[in-house]
N, C-alpha and C positions, 0 to 999 in steps of 0.2 A: 462546531457549526450549530450547536443546538442547546438552548437553555431549556432544561426539563423541569416539569412540575412532578410532584410525587403522584404515582398511580398505583392502584392496587396490584400486588404481585400476581394475583390470579388472572388479571387481564393481560395475557401474553401475546395477543395478536391484535392487529389493527385492521379495519376500524373497530372501535369498541361498541358493541350494541347497547342500547338503552336498557337499564334494569327494568324489571316488570313494574316496580312501583312508580316509575316515571311515565308509564303509559296510561292513557285513559282506561277506566275500569272495564269498559266493554271490549277492550283489546287485550287485556291481560289473560293469558292462558297458561295452564301448567305446561312446563317445557317438556318436550318429548325426550326420550332417552337418547343420549348422544350416540351416533353411529359408532360401531366398534372399529378400531384401527389397531392392527398389530405392528408394532415397530420392528423394523428390519435390523438385524445385527449379525456380526461375525467377529470371532475372536481367536487369536493364535498366540502361543508362547514362543519366545525367541531368546537368544543370548547374543550379545555383541560387545565390541570394544569401542568405547567412545571417550574422547579426551584422555586416552591412555588407561581407562578403567574398564574392567570387565563388568557388564551389567546384564542381569536377567530381567526381562520385561514382558509385559502383555500388551499386544496390539489389538485394539478393538475399534471396529467401524460400527457406528450405531446411529439410528435415527433418534433425534430428540424431538418429540412431538409437542408442538405448541397448541394450546386449546384456548377457546374464548371463555368468557366467564360463566357459560353454561356447560362447560366440559366438552364442547364439540371440537374435535380435532380440526385444525386449520392448516397446519404446515408441518412438514418433517424436515428438520435441519440436521444434516449428517455431520457428525464429529468423528475424527480419527484420533484416538487417545493412545499414548504410549506411556505405560505406568511401570516404574521399576518395582521388582519383587525382591524381598518381601515389601509389602506396602507400608509406607510411613506417612501418617497424616500431617507431620510437621515438615515434610519435604516441600520445596518450592514446586509450584505448578505454573506453567506458562501457556496462555491461550493465544493462538496465532491464526491469522487469516490473511488472504491476499486482497486485491483491490478491484480495479475496473472502473466503476462498479460493474459487476458481472463476471468477475474472475474467480475461479476455484482456487483452493489452497494448495494445489499440487506444486506450484512454483517454489514456495518456501519449504514445503514438505519434502519434495523429491529433488530440490536443488540445493538447500542449505542445511536444514536442521533435523530432518527426519532420519531414521536409522538406515534407510536405503536412499540412494541417489541415482539419477540417470547420468550416464557419462556422455557428454557432447564435447565438441572441440572447445578448448580453453582459450584459443588465440583468435577469436572473432571470425571464425570460418563457419560456413553453413553446416548444419547437422546431418545433411544428406538423407539417406534412406535406411530403413530398418535392416537388421535388428539393432537396437540401441542397448548397450550393456546396462544392466541394473546392478549396481555395486553396493557393498557395505560402505557406510558413510562414517568414518572415524571422527568427522567433524560434527556429528549430531551432538545435541546438548543434553542427552539423556544421562550423562554422568552427574549433572548438577541440577536438573529439573525434570519433572514429568512434563509431557507435552500434550496439548489438546489442539488439534487443527480443526477449524470451523469453516464450513461452506454455507454461507447465507443462502436464503431462498433464491432459486434461479441459477445457482452455481453448483459445480460438482454434481453430486447425486441428489441434492436437496430439492424439494418440490412442495407445491401446495397440495392440499387434500380436499377432495370433493369439489364444490363449486367456488372455493376460495380463489380470489384473483391474485395474481402475482403483484399487481399494483398496490395491494394492501401492505406489501413489505418493501416496495421499491422506492426508497427515498432516504435522505440523510437521517432523519429522525426515526422513521418507521424501521429502517434497517437496524439502526443502533438499538432500538428497543427490543427487537427480536433477538439480536446477538446477546444483549445483556441478560435476557430471559433464559437463553440457553446456558450461559455461564452460571447463573444462579441455580438452574435445574441440575447441572452437572455437579456443582458443589454439594447440593442436597444428596444426590444419589451416591456420591463417592465419599461422603464424610470429610470434606476438605475445607470447611469454612475457616479453620484457623491456620491453614497453610499460607506461607508467603506466596503472593500472587503477582504474576507479571502478565502484561497484555502487550501484544505486538502485531504490527501489520506492515505491509509493503504497499507503496503507491497510494491509491485510494484507501487502502487498508490503514494508512496513517490518519487519513480523514476520519475513517470509521473508528479508529482507536480513540481519538479525541472525543467523538460523539458518544462512544460506549463508556469512556471514563465518566462523562457527565451523567450518563444513566446509572452507573454503578455508585458514584460518589456524590452526585449532585442532589441527594435527598437524604433524609435522616436514616432511612433503611439502607445504610451503606454497605457496599462491598469494597473495603479499603484495599488499595493496591500498593505494592512495593516498588514497582517500576513499569514504565511504558517504553517499548522498543519500537522506534520509528525507523523504517528502512525505506529510503527513497521517498522523501517526505513532501506531501502537499497538504498544507493547512490553510493558507491564505490564497484563495483563488484569484483575488484581485491583483496579487503580486506577480502573477504570470499571465494575466489575461492579454491576449493579442486581439484587440478590437480597436476600431477607429477612435482616436481621442485618448486612449489609455497609453501612458508613457512608461509606467513602472516595469512592465514586462520586458522592455528593451534593456533596462538597467539590470534586471535580475538574471537575464539569459546571457549577457555579454561575457561574463567569466567562463561560462560553458563553451561559448564560441572560441574563446582564447585558447583553452587547453586542447580543444579539438584541432584548432589550427596548428598548434605545436605538435600534436601527435602525428599529424599527416605531413609534417615537414615543411609547413608554410610559415613558420615563425621560429625564432631562436630564443631559448631561455635555459636557465640552469636546470629547471625541473617543472613539472606541472604545478606543484605547490607554489613555487616562486612566481610563475607566470599568472596563476590564479590570483595571487595576492596583488600583483600589479594591476590586473584587470579589475579587481574589486575596488581599488583606490580610484582608478580612472572612472569606473562606472558610477560610483556614489558621489564623485566629485565633479570634475569638468563636464562629464557626459550628462549627468543628472541636471546640472545647472543649465546646460545648453537646451536639453529637452523641455525643461519647465518654462523656458523663455519662449518656446514656440517660434512664431515668425518674427518675434522681436529680437532674436539673436542676430548679432552683427556678422558681417562677412569675414572679418579677421578671426573671430571666435569660431565660426563655422569651419574655416580652413584648418585651424589648429585641431579641432575635434575630429574632423575628417581624416587628418593625417594619422592621428593615434588610433582611430577606429580601424583604419586599413591595416595597421600593424597588428592589432589584436584579432581581427577577423580573417585576415588573409585575402580580403576582397579589394578590388581596385577602387581607387578614389572616384573614378568615373561611375562605377556601379553604385557606390555609396551615395553619390550625388543624386543619381536617378531614383534611389530609394529614400531620398530626403534624410539620409543618415539614420534611418530606422529600418533595420533588416529583420523581418520575421524569421522564425525558426525554419519554416518550410522553405523559404527562399535560400536560407543558408545551406540546408542539406543539399540542395541542387547546385548551388553556385560555387561552393568551396572547391570542389574537384571537377568542375565542368571541363577544365582543360585536359583532364585524364579520362573523360567519358564516364565518370563515376559519381554516385551520390553517397552521402553518409547517413548513418542510422539515427533514428529519434531516440529509441530506448538506450542505445549504446552507439555513440558516434565513432567508435573504433571500427565498426562494421562498415563495409562498402557494398554497394549494389550497382547494377548496370540496368538502366531503363531502356525502354523501347527505342528512344532516341535521346539526344542530349539537348534538344531545343526547348523543352518545357520549363516552366517556372518552379514547379515543385516535383518531388519524386513520385514515381508510380506506386511505390510501396515502401515499407520500412524493412531494410535488409537485416536489421537487428532483431526483428520479430520473426520473419519467415525463416531466419537462420537458426531458430531454436525450437519453434513450436511443435514440429512433428515428433521430435524425440520425447518431449515431456508428455504429449498426449498419449503416445503409444505406451510409454513406461508406466504412466499412472493407471491406465486401464488394465494393463497386464498385472501390475502389483496388487491393486485392490481386488480385482476379480479372481485372479489365479493364485497369488501368493497368500493373500489374507482370506480368500474364499467368500467375498461379499457377493451375494446373488441378488441381482436387480435387473429389471427391464429398463430402468432409467439410463439415458445416455449421460456420460460424464461431461459436464460443461466446463471446458478449460477457460475460455473467455467467450462470453456470449452477450448478446444484446438483451437486456432484461426489461425492455419496454421503456416507457417514459419515466425517467428518474425524477423524483420530486426533490428539488434542491432547496426548497423553502426551509427556513429556520423559524422557530418561535421568536416573536419580537416585533412583527409588523414590518412596515416599509423600510425603515432605516437598517434593521438587522439583515434585510435581504438585498439591500442596495450594494452591499459589499460582503461577499461570501467568505467568511473567515471563521474557522473553528478553533483557532489558537487560543482564544480567551477561555475555552473550557479547560485547557491544560494549565493555563495560568491560575485559574481559580483552584484547580485540584492541587497544584503545587503550594499555593498559599494556605490551603486548608488541611493539607496532609503533610506533616513535617517529615514523614518517612518516605515520601514519593520521590523517585528520581526518573530522569528521562535519558535514554540513549538515542542518538541520532546518527545513522549510518548513511553516507552519501557517496555515490560514484562520481568521479570527475566528469565522465563522458555521458551523463544522463541529461537529455533535454526534456523528457517527460516530466520530471520533477527536479529542476535545476538546484544545485547545492546552494547557490547564493540566495535563491528564493526561500529555501528552508531557513537559512541563517537570518534573513530579513524577518520572517514571520516570528521566529522564536526570540528575537531581541527587542520586541516591542515593550512598551510600558506594561507593568503588571505581571510580568513573567520572571520569577526569581531565576537568576542566572547561575547560582552556585551549585545547582543539582541537575544541570544539563551537561551531558558528555557527548562530544562530537568525534566521529571517526570517518576517514576518507579512504577511497579505494581507487585503484588504477584500472577501473572498468566503468560500466554504466549502471543503468537502472537495476538490473539483476546482477549485481557485482559477483554473486556466487558462481556464475557461469565460468569465471576465470579461476583456475584451481588455487592460485596463490591467495586470491581475495576471499574465496570460500573459507580457507583455513584462517585467514586474518579475521574475517567477520565472526567466525565461530569463537575464536580466542577473545575477541573484543566483547562479545555478548556474554560469554562465559564469565569473564572478569567482572562485567557489570552485574550479573546475577549474584556472584559470590560477594561482591562489594556491598551488599545490602546492609 
């Protein structure tokens, strides 16, 4: 989402103050000493078995302090690092974060790749009340890579310092600059500049990944990467926009509706893969042609499309007619199982919920989020504060509202008329022959539909031979299903080894 220009590395926070020589002479003053700030940290040694290998490692929670060009502390971004012992400067290191924007890294850390995980139901049931077991995670990637989880400003324990405003960091470009600065700082402090490097994110974290890649590789002072790991991908926001006059979102979400219809027994097919492929062909073919014709489409074509749309969505032709053959995701969640008095989830449409009543147009809430959030929140706080011994008065922000997010990209009107960060990945692939991309998608994810990710990554200018796709029988957070957590771990482990 962001074309970057080179900036001095010392300028780690936004906005960047004017240098003294740029000010009128009567305004130039010797800068006062920067206020002291002591970074908070905690570290523990452990041993665990990951990927079948016994690994001794050090876990460190630490504030990475970002300063302006006068050395004034502006923000403390917390990283949680897991480093295998004895340390090896040539070992791969993987930087990971979640999305939101406003989400802490606990989901990937305690759900998928960290050495400990929280145990919640694997079969799309609510996680209930505490205590939630915190277990060893044999699916952690520590056997093949060191891990650094990053919580951007306003997430996890990360925070601004002094009178710095959160808005200075809340935006596609601002956020990416701060995360890239943390990565450079971590490489400096840990002597890892020549290590193989991987970058990964989930959900908006994939958007962030593309933007951070551009910050790291989009200038001559490169931090070259070996791989980018995209989990539940959203790169092209136009491809999924549900707003009046936009037709592409109906196309990219239809295959997700189809596999959900199949899962809940309202369609028949050999497998989700087979039905998804049928839906892809229909969506990009007859359905796309019908939508693009708008009100010029004829009655016969409309009837044929309506008939197939009913088969893929499980909705009646009468309902589809009333929706003008354009069903938004929110309406689908409510309508698919209305006859059973149930709604389906947005993050994971395997989950079902029961609303106050069955008369509404959209669900009261997302059962696939309130079905997992309590367990992760309790486990993360227990693990960081008690197991790792991190002492802080900050509240851990799992998913919070980080204020008004600045979605603008450099490039003016046209660059911002269609919000899309995929070109950053295309440029990086073209200019770094060793870079590869892993794309992991859940069939039942409406937050970041799999067909929208495929659409974004198959546009012109994006080399196709270094992109690997993997699919899972779950939703946005595929790792909540035990079988898919193991599969995801194996897939990413193979991707890292395949460098």
